[in-house]
N, CA, C and O atoms as a GROMACS GRO file, in nm:
protein
  556
    1MET      N    1   9.623   3.433  16.531
    1MET     CA    2   9.693   3.317  16.578
    1MET      C    3   9.794   3.353  16.688
    1MET      O    4   9.834   3.267  16.766
    2GLU      N    5   9.834   3.477  16.693
    2GLU     CA    6   9.928   3.518  16.798
    2GLU      C    7   9.859   3.543  16.931
    2GLU      O    8   9.925   3.571  17.031
    3GLY      N    9   9.728   3.533  16.932
    3GLY     CA   10   9.655   3.555  17.056
    3GLY      C   11   9.595   3.694  17.060
    3GLY      O   12   9.596   3.766  16.960
    4GLY      N   13   9.544   3.730  17.171
    4GLY     CA   14   9.479   3.859  17.187
    4GLY      C   15   9.343   3.840  17.249
    4GLY      O   16   9.297   3.727  17.268
    5PRO      N   17   9.279   3.949  17.280
    5PRO     CA   18   9.147   3.937  17.344
    5PRO      C   19   9.043   3.887  17.244
    5PRO      O   20   9.047   3.922  17.126
    6PRO      N   21   8.949   3.804  17.292
    6PRO     CA   22   8.842   3.758  17.203
    6PRO      C   23   8.750   3.874  17.166
    6PRO      O   24   8.732   3.967  17.244
    7GLN      N   25   8.693   3.866  17.047
    7GLN     CA   26   8.599   3.969  17.002
    7GLN      C   27   8.471   3.902  16.956
    7GLN      O   28   8.473   3.806  16.879
    8LYS      N   29   8.360   3.954  17.002
    8LYS     CA   30   8.231   3.903  16.961
    8LYS      C   31   8.203   3.950  16.819
    8LYS      O   32   8.218   4.068  16.788
    9LEU      N   33   8.163   3.857  16.733
    9LEU     CA   34   8.141   3.890  16.593
    9LEU      C   35   7.995   3.928  16.566
    9LEU      O   36   7.969   4.017  16.486
   10SER      N   37   7.900   3.861  16.633
   10SER     CA   38   7.760   3.886  16.604
   10SER      C   39   7.675   3.847  16.723
   10SER      O   40   7.714   3.762  16.804
   11ASP      N   41   7.559   3.910  16.734
   11ASP     CA   42   7.462   3.873  16.838
   11ASP      C   43   7.362   3.771  16.788
   11ASP      O   44   7.278   3.724  16.864
   12LEU      N   45   7.370   3.734  16.659
   12LEU     CA   46   7.276   3.637  16.603
   12LEU      C   47   7.303   3.498  16.660
   12LEU      O   48   7.418   3.461  16.684
   13GLU      N   49   7.197   3.423  16.681
   13GLU     CA   50   7.208   3.286  16.730
   13GLU      C   51   7.254   3.196  16.616
   13GLU      O   52   7.197   3.200  16.507
   14ILE      N   53   7.354   3.115  16.640
   14ILE     CA   54   7.405   3.022  16.539
   14ILE      C   55   7.330   2.891  16.552
   14ILE      O   56   7.330   2.829  16.659
   15ALA      N   57   7.263   2.848  16.443
   15ALA     CA   58   7.181   2.726  16.446
   15ALA      C   59   7.251   2.608  16.381
   15ALA      O   60   7.197   2.497  16.381
   16SER      N   61   7.370   2.628  16.325
   16SER     CA   62   7.445   2.519  16.262
   16SER      C   63   7.592   2.557  16.262
   16SER      O   64   7.630   2.664  16.310
   17ALA      N   65   7.675   2.469  16.209
   17ALA     CA   66   7.816   2.500  16.196
   17ALA      C   67   7.832   2.621  16.105
   17ALA      O   68   7.754   2.639  16.012
   18PHE      N   69   7.932   2.703  16.131
   18PHE     CA   70   7.958   2.821  16.048
   18PHE      C   71   8.078   2.795  15.959
   18PHE      O   72   8.153   2.700  15.979
   19ASP      N   73   8.096   2.881  15.859
   19ASP     CA   74   8.212   2.871  15.771
   19ASP      C   75   8.265   3.012  15.746
   19ASP      O   76   8.189   3.108  15.742
   20ILE      N   77   8.396   3.022  15.729
   20ILE     CA   78   8.463   3.148  15.698
   20ILE      C   79   8.503   3.145  15.551
   20ILE      O   80   8.556   3.045  15.503
   21SER      N   81   8.477   3.254  15.480
   21SER     CA   82   8.510   3.261  15.338
   21SER      C   83   8.661   3.247  15.317
   21SER      O   84   8.739   3.269  15.409
   22LEU      N   85   8.700   3.209  15.197
   22LEU     CA   86   8.841   3.187  15.166
   22LEU      C   87   8.926   3.311  15.190
   22LEU      O   88   9.041   3.301  15.233
   23ASP      N   89   8.869   3.429  15.164
   23ASP     CA   90   8.945   3.553  15.185
   23ASP      C   91   8.937   3.603  15.329
   23ASP      O   92   9.000   3.702  15.364
   24GLY      N   93   8.860   3.534  15.413
   24GLY     CA   94   8.849   3.569  15.554
   24GLY      C   95   8.763   3.691  15.582
   24GLY      O   96   8.761   3.740  15.695
   25LYS      N   97   8.691   3.740  15.483
   25LYS     CA   98   8.614   3.863  15.499
   25LYS      C   99   8.468   3.840  15.539
   25LYS      O  100   8.398   3.936  15.574
   26ALA      N  101   8.422   3.716  15.536
   26ALA     CA  102   8.281   3.689  15.568
   26ALA      C  103   8.267   3.557  15.642
   26ALA      O  104   8.348   3.465  15.627
   27VAL      N  105   8.162   3.551  15.722
   27VAL     CA  106   8.122   3.429  15.791
   27VAL      C  107   7.979   3.399  15.750
   27VAL      O  108   7.896   3.490  15.742
   28ALA      N  109   7.949   3.273  15.725
   28ALA     CA  110   7.813   3.231  15.689
   28ALA      C  111   7.767   3.124  15.787
   28ALA      O  112   7.844   3.037  15.826
   29PHE      N  113   7.639   3.133  15.825
   29PHE     CA  114   7.581   3.032  15.912
   29PHE      C  115   7.429   3.043  15.908
   29PHE      O  116   7.374   3.144  15.863
   30ALA      N  117   7.363   2.940  15.956
   30ALA     CA  118   7.218   2.943  15.972
   30ALA      C  119   7.186   3.004  16.107
   30ALA      O  120   7.254   2.977  16.206
   31THR      N  121   7.083   3.087  16.109
   31THR     CA  122   7.039   3.148  16.233
   31THR      C  123   6.887   3.138  16.242
   31THR      O  124   6.819   3.134  16.140
   32LEU      N  125   6.836   3.133  16.362
   32LEU     CA  126   6.691   3.128  16.382
   32LEU      C  127   6.640   3.267  16.413
   32LEU      O  128   6.694   3.336  16.500
   33GLN      N  129   6.537   3.306  16.344
   33GLN     CA  130   6.469   3.432  16.372
   33GLN      C  131   6.352   3.402  16.463
   33GLN      O  132   6.262   3.327  16.424
   34HIS      N  133   6.350   3.457  16.581
   34HIS     CA  134   6.248   3.425  16.681
   34HIS      C  135   6.125   3.514  16.671
   34HIS      O  136   6.050   3.528  16.767
   35LEU      N  137   6.105   3.573  16.556
   35LEU     CA  138   5.985   3.652  16.535
   35LEU      C  139   5.888   3.569  16.454
   35LEU      O  140   5.920   3.528  16.342
   36GLY      N  141   5.772   3.545  16.507
   36GLY     CA  142   5.671   3.471  16.432
   36GLY      C  143   5.697   3.322  16.429
   36GLY      O  144   5.681   3.255  16.531
   37GLU      N  145   5.737   3.269  16.313
   37GLU     CA  146   5.743   3.125  16.290
   37GLU      C  147   5.877   3.059  16.322
   37GLU      O  148   5.895   2.941  16.291
   38HIS      N  149   5.970   3.128  16.383
   38HIS     CA  150   6.103   3.073  16.412
   38HIS      C  151   6.170   3.020  16.286
   38HIS      O  152   6.221   2.908  16.286
   39GLN      N  153   6.170   3.099  16.182
   39GLN     CA  154   6.224   3.055  16.054
   39GLN      C  155   6.376   3.064  16.052
   39GLN      O  156   6.436   3.162  16.099
   40GLU      N  157   6.438   2.960  15.996
   40GLU     CA  158   6.583   2.959  15.982
   40GLU      C  159   6.622   3.047  15.864
   40GLU      O  160   6.562   3.040  15.757
   41LYS      N  161   6.724   3.131  15.884
   41LYS     CA  162   6.773   3.223  15.782
   41LYS      C  163   6.922   3.201  15.759
   41LYS      O  164   6.993   3.151  15.847
   42LEU      N  165   6.967   3.238  15.641
   42LEU     CA  166   7.109   3.237  15.610
   42LEU      C  167   7.167   3.373  15.649
   42LEU      O  168   7.122   3.476  15.599
   43ALA      N  169   7.264   3.372  15.737
   43ALA     CA  170   7.329   3.496  15.781
   43ALA      C  171   7.468   3.505  15.723
   43ALA      O  172   7.543   3.407  15.721
   44MET      N  173   7.503   3.624  15.674
   44MET     CA  174   7.638   3.655  15.627
   44MET      C  175   7.686   3.774  15.709
   44MET      O  176   7.619   3.878  15.715
   45ILE      N  177   7.801   3.759  15.773
   45ILE     CA  178   7.855   3.861  15.862
   45ILE      C  179   7.990   3.906  15.809
   45ILE      O  180   8.073   3.823  15.773
   46ASP      N  181   8.014   4.038  15.804
   46ASP     CA  182   8.143   4.094  15.766
   46ASP      C  183   8.237   4.078  15.886
   46ASP      O  184   8.206   4.126  15.995
   47THR      N  185   8.351   4.012  15.866
   47THR     CA  186   8.439   3.984  15.979
   47THR      C  187   8.510   4.109  16.031
   47THR      O  188   8.547   4.114  16.149
   48ALA      N  189   8.529   4.209  15.948
   48ALA     CA  190   8.598   4.331  15.993
   48ALA      C  191   8.508   4.418  16.080
   48ALA      O  192   8.552   4.470  16.182
   49SER      N  193   8.383   4.434  16.038
   49SER     CA  194   8.293   4.525  16.109
   49SER      C  195   8.196   4.454  16.203
   49SER      O  196   8.143   4.516  16.295
   50GLY      N  197   8.172   4.324  16.181
   50GLY     CA  198   8.072   4.252  16.259
   50GLY      C  199   7.930   4.280  16.213
   50GLY      O  200   7.834   4.235  16.276
   51GLN      N  201   7.916   4.354  16.104
   51GLN     CA  202   7.784   4.388  16.052
   51GLN      C  203   7.723   4.272  15.974
   51GLN      O  204   7.794   4.200  15.903
   52THR      N  205   7.593   4.254  15.986
   52THR     CA  206   7.521   4.154  15.908
   52THR      C  207   7.505   4.210  15.767
   52THR      O  208   7.439   4.312  15.748
   53THR      N  209   7.565   4.143  15.669
   53THR     CA  210   7.556   4.191  15.531
   53THR      C  211   7.438   4.128  15.458
   53THR      O  212   7.384   4.188  15.365
   54LYS      N  213   7.397   4.009  15.500
   54LYS     CA  214   7.280   3.943  15.441
   54LYS      C  215   7.210   3.862  15.550
   54LYS      O  216   7.274   3.804  15.638
   55LEU      N  217   7.079   3.862  15.543
   55LEU     CA  218   6.996   3.778  15.629
   55LEU      C  219   6.877   3.740  15.542
   55LEU      O  220   6.778   3.812  15.535
   56VAL      N  221   6.889   3.625  15.475
   56VAL     CA  222   6.792   3.587  15.373
   56VAL      C  223   6.739   3.447  15.399
   56VAL      O  224   6.798   3.369  15.475
   57ASP      N  225   6.626   3.416  15.336
   57ASP     CA  226   6.570   3.282  15.345
   57ASP      C  227   6.658   3.184  15.269
   57ASP      O  228   6.719   3.219  15.168
   58PHE      N  229   6.664   3.062  15.318
   58PHE     CA  230   6.728   2.955  15.242
   58PHE      C  231   6.637   2.923  15.124
   58PHE      O  232   6.515   2.920  15.139
   59GLN      N  233   6.695   2.900  15.006
   59GLN     CA  234   6.615   2.865  14.888
   59GLN      C  235   6.555   2.726  14.903
   59GLN      O  236   6.448   2.699  14.849
   60GLN      N  237   6.622   2.639  14.974
   60GLN     CA  238   6.573   2.506  15.008
   60GLN      C  239   6.592   2.490  15.159
   60GLN      O  240   6.684   2.550  15.214
   61PRO      N  241   6.508   2.413  15.227
   61PRO     CA  242   6.526   2.397  15.372
   61PRO      C  243   6.664   2.340  15.406
   61PRO      O  244   6.702   2.233  15.358
   62ASN      N  245   6.736   2.411  15.488
   62ASN     CA  246   6.870   2.370  15.530
   62ASN      C  247   6.861   2.250  15.624
   62ASN      O  248   6.773   2.242  15.709
   63ASN      N  249   6.955   2.155  15.605
   63ASN     CA  250   6.955   2.036  15.689
   63ASN      C  251   7.096   2.005  15.740
   63ASN      O  252   7.136   1.889  15.745
   64GLY      N  253   7.170   2.108  15.776
   64GLY     CA  254   7.304   2.082  15.828
   64GLY      C  255   7.395   2.202  15.816
   64GLY      O  256   7.350   2.316  15.815
   65ALA      N  257   7.523   2.174  15.806
   65ALA     CA  258   7.625   2.278  15.802
   65ALA      C  259   7.614   2.363  15.675
   65ALA      O  260   7.572   2.314  15.570
   66VAL      N  261   7.653   2.489  15.686
   66VAL     CA  262   7.661   2.581  15.573
   66VAL      C  263   7.809   2.602  15.544
   66VAL      O  264   7.886   2.635  15.634
   67ARG      N  265   7.848   2.584  15.418
   67ARG     CA  266   7.989   2.603  15.379
   67ARG      C  267   7.994   2.689  15.253
   67ARG      O  268   7.905   2.684  15.169
   68PHE      N  269   8.100   2.767  15.242
   68PHE     CA  270   8.121   2.844  15.119
   68PHE      C  271   8.162   2.750  15.007
   68PHE      O  272   8.229   2.649  15.029
   69SER      N  273   8.121   2.784  14.885
   69SER     CA  274   8.165   2.709  14.767
   69SER      C  275   8.314   2.737  14.746
   69SER      O  276   8.370   2.826  14.808
   70THR      N  277   8.375   2.661  14.657
   70THR     CA  278   8.519   2.675  14.634
   70THR      C  279   8.557   2.811  14.576
   70THR      O  280   8.669   2.857  14.596
   71ASP      N  281   8.464   2.876  14.503
   71ASP     CA  282   8.493   3.008  14.449
   71ASP      C  283   8.442   3.121  14.538
   71ASP      O  284   8.464   3.239  14.508
   72GLY      N  285   8.375   3.088  14.648
   72GLY     CA  286   8.326   3.188  14.741
   72GLY      C  287   8.201   3.263  14.696
   72GLY      O  288   8.157   3.357  14.763
   73LYS      N  289   8.144   3.224  14.583
   73LYS     CA  290   8.029   3.295  14.528
   73LYS      C  291   7.895   3.235  14.571
   73LYS      O  292   7.789   3.287  14.536
   74ALA      N  293   7.900   3.128  14.646
   74ALA     CA  294   7.777   3.061  14.691
   74ALA      C  295   7.803   2.996  14.826
   74ALA      O  296   7.917   2.978  14.868
   75VAL      N  297   7.694   2.963  14.894
   75VAL     CA  298   7.703   2.877  15.011
   75VAL      C  299   7.639   2.744  14.974
   75VAL      O  300   7.545   2.738  14.894
   76VAL      N  301   7.690   2.639  15.032
   76VAL     CA  302   7.643   2.503  15.003
   76VAL      C  303   7.596   2.441  15.133
   76VAL      O  304   7.660   2.456  15.237
   77TYR      N  305   7.483   2.371  15.126
   77TYR     CA  306   7.430   2.307  15.244
   77TYR      C  307   7.347   2.186  15.203
   77TYR      O  308   7.296   2.181  15.090
   78PRO      N  309   7.332   2.087  15.294
   78PRO     CA  310   7.250   1.970  15.261
   78PRO      C  311   7.101   2.001  15.271
   78PRO      O  312   7.056   2.076  15.358
   79ILE      N  313   7.027   1.942  15.180
   79ILE     CA  314   6.881   1.947  15.182
   79ILE      C  315   6.832   1.803  15.189
   79ILE      O  316   6.898   1.712  15.139
   80ARG      N  317   6.716   1.782  15.250
   80ARG     CA  318   6.661   1.646  15.260
   80ARG      C  319   6.526   1.643  15.188
   80ARG      O  320   6.434   1.716  15.222
   81VAL      N  321   6.518   1.557  15.087
   81VAL     CA  322   6.394   1.539  15.011
   81VAL      C  323   6.360   1.391  15.014
   81VAL      O  324   6.440   1.308  14.970
   82ARG      N  325   6.242   1.357  15.065
   82ARG     CA  326   6.195   1.219  15.078
   82ARG      C  327   6.300   1.129  15.146
   82ARG      O  328   6.324   1.016  15.102
   83GLY      N  329   6.362   1.180  15.251
   83GLY     CA  330   6.455   1.102  15.331
   83GLY      C  331   6.596   1.090  15.276
   83GLY      O  332   6.678   1.018  15.334
   84VAL      N  333   6.627   1.158  15.166
   84VAL     CA  334   6.760   1.151  15.105
   84VAL      C  335   6.822   1.290  15.105
   84VAL      O  336   6.757   1.388  15.068
   85ASP      N  337   6.948   1.299  15.148
   85ASP     CA  338   7.019   1.426  15.150
   85ASP      C  339   7.100   1.446  15.022
   85ASP      O  340   7.161   1.352  14.971
   86ASN      N  341   7.099   1.568  14.972
   86ASN     CA  342   7.184   1.612  14.863
   86ASN      C  343   7.232   1.752  14.896
   86ASN      O  344   7.178   1.816  14.985
   87LEU      N  345   7.333   1.799  14.825
   87LEU     CA  346   7.387   1.931  14.850
   87LEU      C  347   7.325   2.033  14.755
   87LEU      O  348   7.308   2.006  14.636
   88TRP      N  349   7.292   2.150  14.809
   88TRP     CA  350   7.233   2.261  14.736
   88TRP      C  351   7.331   2.377  14.738
   88TRP      O  352   7.390   2.407  14.842
   89SER      N  353   7.350   2.441  14.625
   89SER     CA  354   7.436   2.558  14.614
   89SER      C  355   7.348   2.682  14.596
   89SER      O  356   7.274   2.691  14.499
   90GLN      N  357   7.357   2.776  14.690
   90GLN     CA  358   7.278   2.899  14.687
   90GLN      C  359   7.372   3.018  14.669
   90GLN      O  360   7.448   3.050  14.760
   91PRO      N  361   7.369   3.083  14.552
   91PRO     CA  362   7.457   3.199  14.528
   91PRO      C  363   7.432   3.310  14.630
   91PRO      O  364   7.318   3.336  14.668
   92VAL      N  365   7.540   3.375  14.675
   92VAL     CA  366   7.525   3.483  14.773
   92VAL      C  367   7.470   3.610  14.709
   92VAL      O  368   7.428   3.701  14.780
   93ASP      N  369   7.469   3.618  14.575
   93ASP     CA  370   7.413   3.736  14.508
   93ASP      C  371   7.261   3.731  14.497
   93ASP      O  372   7.200   3.824  14.446
   94GLY      N  373   7.200   3.622  14.545
   94GLY     CA  374   7.054   3.612  14.545
   94GLY      C  375   6.996   3.543  14.422
   94GLY      O  376   6.875   3.522  14.417
   95SER      N  377   7.078   3.508  14.324
   95SER     CA  378   7.026   3.438  14.206
   95SER      C  379   6.987   3.295  14.243
   95SER      O  380   7.018   3.247  14.352
   96SER      N  381   6.919   3.228  14.151
   96SER     CA  382   6.868   3.093  14.177
   96SER      C  383   6.980   2.993  14.203
   96SER      O  384   7.084   2.996  14.138
   97GLY      N  385   6.955   2.906  14.299
   97GLY     CA  386   7.051   2.802  14.332
   97GLY      C  387   7.024   2.675  14.254
   97GLY      O  388   6.935   2.668  14.169
   98LYS      N  389   7.104   2.573  14.287
   98LYS     CA  390   7.086   2.444  14.219
   98LYS      C  391   7.137   2.332  14.307
   98LYS      O  392   7.222   2.351  14.394
   99GLN      N  393   7.083   2.214  14.284
   99GLN     CA  394   7.128   2.093  14.351
   99GLN      C  395   7.258   2.051  14.285
   99GLN      O  396   7.267   2.050  14.162
  100ILE      N  397   7.361   2.015  14.365
  100ILE     CA  398   7.492   1.981  14.306
  100ILE      C  399   7.532   1.835  14.325
  100ILE      O  400   7.633   1.792  14.269
  101THR      N  401   7.456   1.760  14.402
  101THR     CA  402   7.480   1.615  14.409
  101THR      C  403   7.350   1.545  14.374
  101THR      O  404   7.243   1.606  14.375
  102ASP      N  405   7.359   1.416  14.343
  102ASP     CA  406   7.241   1.339  14.305
  102ASP      C  407   7.243   1.203  14.373
  102ASP      O  408   7.237   1.099  14.307
  103PHE      N  409   7.252   1.204  14.505
  103PHE     CA  410   7.250   1.079  14.580
  103PHE      C  411   7.108   1.024  14.582
  103PHE      O  412   7.012   1.101  14.583
  104LYS      N  413   7.096   0.893  14.582
  104LYS     CA  414   6.965   0.826  14.582
  104LYS      C  415   6.927   0.771  14.718
  104LYS      O  416   6.814   0.726  14.737
  105SER      N  417   7.021   0.774  14.813
  105SER     CA  418   6.993   0.722  14.947
  105SER      C  419   7.088   0.788  15.047
  105SER      O  420   7.182   0.857  15.009
  106GLU      N  421   7.060   0.765  15.174
  106GLU     CA  422   7.145   0.806  15.286
  106GLU      C  423   7.131   0.955  15.321
  106GLU      O  424   7.071   1.034  15.248
  107HIS      N  425   7.189   0.989  15.436
  107HIS     CA  426   7.193   1.126  15.486
  107HIS      C  427   7.337   1.177  15.476
  107HIS      O  428   7.431   1.097  15.477
  108ILE      N  429   7.354   1.307  15.466
  108ILE     CA  430   7.487   1.369  15.466
  108ILE      C  431   7.511   1.423  15.607
  108ILE      O  432   7.438   1.511  15.654
  109TYR      N  433   7.614   1.370  15.674
  109TYR     CA  434   7.646   1.415  15.808
  109TYR      C  435   7.747   1.528  15.806
  109TYR      O  436   7.746   1.613  15.895
  110ASP      N  437   7.834   1.532  15.706
  110ASP     CA  438   7.933   1.638  15.693
  110ASP      C  439   7.990   1.635  15.552
  110ASP      O  440   7.979   1.534  15.483
  111PHE      N  441   8.052   1.745  15.511
  111PHE     CA  442   8.116   1.752  15.380
  111PHE      C  443   8.222   1.860  15.381
  111PHE      O  444   8.210   1.960  15.451
  112HIS      N  445   8.326   1.838  15.300
  112HIS     CA  446   8.437   1.934  15.287
  112HIS      C  447   8.499   1.918  15.150
  112HIS      O  448   8.495   1.810  15.090
  113TRP      N  449   8.558   2.026  15.101
  113TRP     CA  450   8.635   2.019  14.978
  113TRP      C  451   8.780   1.988  15.012
  113TRP      O  452   8.828   2.019  15.121
  114SER      N  453   8.849   1.925  14.916
  114SER     CA  454   8.991   1.897  14.934
  114SER      C  455   9.068   2.030  14.935
  114SER      O  456   9.014   2.132  14.894
  115PHE      N  457   9.192   2.027  14.981
  115PHE     CA  458   9.272   2.149  14.988
  115PHE      C  459   9.288   2.215  14.852
  115PHE      O  460   9.293   2.338  14.843
  116ASP      N  461   9.297   2.134  14.746
  116ASP     CA  462   9.312   2.192  14.611
  116ASP      C  463   9.176   2.230  14.550
  116ASP      O  464   9.171   2.279  14.437
  117LYS      N  465   9.068   2.208  14.623
  117LYS     CA  466   8.930   2.244  14.584
  117LYS      C  467   8.879   2.168  14.462
  117LYS      O  468   8.784   2.212  14.398
  118LYS      N  469   8.941   2.056  14.429
  118LYS     CA  470   8.900   1.979  14.311
  118LYS      C  471   8.811   1.861  14.344
  118LYS      O  472   8.747   1.804  14.255
  119GLN      N  473   8.805   1.822  14.471
  119GLN     CA  474   8.725   1.706  14.510
  119GLN      C  475   8.639   1.741  14.631
  119GLN      O  476   8.674   1.827  14.712
  120LEU      N  477   8.527   1.673  14.640
  120LEU     CA  478   8.434   1.691  14.750
  120LEU      C  479   8.425   1.560  14.827
  120LEU      O  480   8.401   1.454  14.768
  121ALA      N  481   8.443   1.566  14.956
  121ALA     CA  482   8.429   1.448  15.041
  121ALA      C  483   8.303   1.464  15.125
  121ALA      O  484   8.275   1.573  15.177
  122THR      N  485   8.227   1.357  15.138
  122THR     CA  486   8.107   1.359  15.222
  122THR      C  487   8.113   1.244  15.321
  122THR      O  488   8.168   1.138  15.293
  123ILE      N  489   8.055   1.266  15.435
  123ILE     CA  490   8.032   1.160  15.531
  123ILE      C  491   7.883   1.132  15.525
  123ILE      O  492   7.801   1.218  15.559
  124ARG      N  493   7.848   1.011  15.480
  124ARG     CA  494   7.708   0.976  15.458
  124ARG      C  495   7.675   0.848  15.532
  124ARG      O  496   7.762   0.766  15.558
  125GLY      N  497   7.549   0.832  15.565
  125GLY     CA  498   7.505   0.710  15.630
  125GLY      C  499   7.358   0.719  15.663
  125GLY      O  500   7.287   0.809  15.616
  126HIS      N  501   7.314   0.627  15.744
  126HIS     CA  502   7.175   0.625  15.785
  126HIS      C  503   7.166   0.579  15.930
  126HIS      O  504   7.263   0.529  15.987
  127THR      N  505   7.051   0.596  15.985
  127THR     CA  506   7.026   0.554  16.122
  127THR      C  507   6.916   0.450  16.120
  127THR      O  508   6.807   0.473  16.066
  128ASP      N  509   6.944   0.335  16.178
  128ASP     CA  510   6.842   0.232  16.191
  128ASP      C  511   6.779   0.245  16.328
  128ASP      O  512   6.847   0.272  16.427
  129ALA      N  513   6.650   0.225  16.333
  129ALA     CA  514   6.581   0.230  16.461
  129ALA      C  515   6.463   0.134  16.456
  129ALA      O  516   6.393   0.125  16.355
  130ASP      N  517   6.442   0.065  16.565
  130ASP     CA  518   6.327  -0.023  16.579
  130ASP      C  519   6.241   0.032  16.691
  130ASP      O  520   6.291   0.086  16.789
  131VAL      N  521   6.113   0.016  16.676
  131VAL     CA  522   6.019   0.059  16.778
  131VAL      C  523   5.948  -0.065  16.830
  131VAL      O  524   5.898  -0.147  16.753
  132VAL      N  525   5.944  -0.078  16.960
  132VAL     CA  526   5.878  -0.191  17.023
  132VAL      C  527   5.772  -0.134  17.116
  132VAL      O  528   5.802  -0.049  17.201
  133LEU      N  529   5.649  -0.180  17.101
  133LEU     CA  530   5.540  -0.136  17.186
  133LEU      C  531   5.515  -0.244  17.290
  133LEU      O  532   5.487  -0.359  17.256
  134ILE      N  533   5.526  -0.208  17.414
  134ILE     CA  534   5.501  -0.301  17.526
  134ILE      C  535   5.379  -0.251  17.599
  134ILE      O  536   5.373  -0.136  17.642
  135ARG      N  537   5.281  -0.340  17.613
  135ARG     CA  538   5.158  -0.304  17.683
  135ARG      C  539   5.145  -0.392  17.806
  135ARG      O  540   5.187  -0.507  17.808
  136ASP      N  541   5.085  -0.334  17.906
  136ASP     CA  542   5.056  -0.408  18.027
  136ASP      C  543   4.927  -0.488  17.998
  136ASP      O  544   4.820  -0.430  17.979
  137SER      N  545   4.939  -0.620  17.994
  137SER     CA  546   4.823  -0.703  17.958
  137SER      C  547   4.723  -0.716  18.073
  137SER      O  548   4.608  -0.756  18.051
  138GLN      N  549   4.765  -0.684  18.192
  138GLN     CA  550   4.672  -0.693  18.306
  138GLN      C  551   4.633  -0.551  18.347
  138GLN      O  552   4.718  -0.469  18.381
  139GLN      N  553   4.504  -0.525  18.342
  139GLN     CA  554   4.459  -0.389  18.376
  139GLN      C  555   4.376  -0.391  18.501
  139GLN      O  556   4.330  -0.286  18.545
   0.00000   0.00000   0.00000
């Protein structure tokens, strides 16, 4: 906060918003691997060394920002199933994750925990779109 020269943390491409762990020792974000199928991976970077500590597959397809859980033991991100977004918690130790919300409609545009970490706020909504086909009747 006092300033200083900027330092590059990683050469990995950031594919979504990133989050810094509560202790400030790690950064998590989605990155695209351009080898083969362009698969999105979860990247964990050590802030002191800039080293990639984890580069793993998402347990569920990521659909937005990646955030650390309130205890720092998992990352949380939105998943979309049949047009509905819910939040998925994926432990950083590699164990099985779980869905943590049960919304029946809408998309999740953003989410954050309260300062006391006891409440979760989400920005949710949907996009309406109409398609109109116009044809030239004279050929």
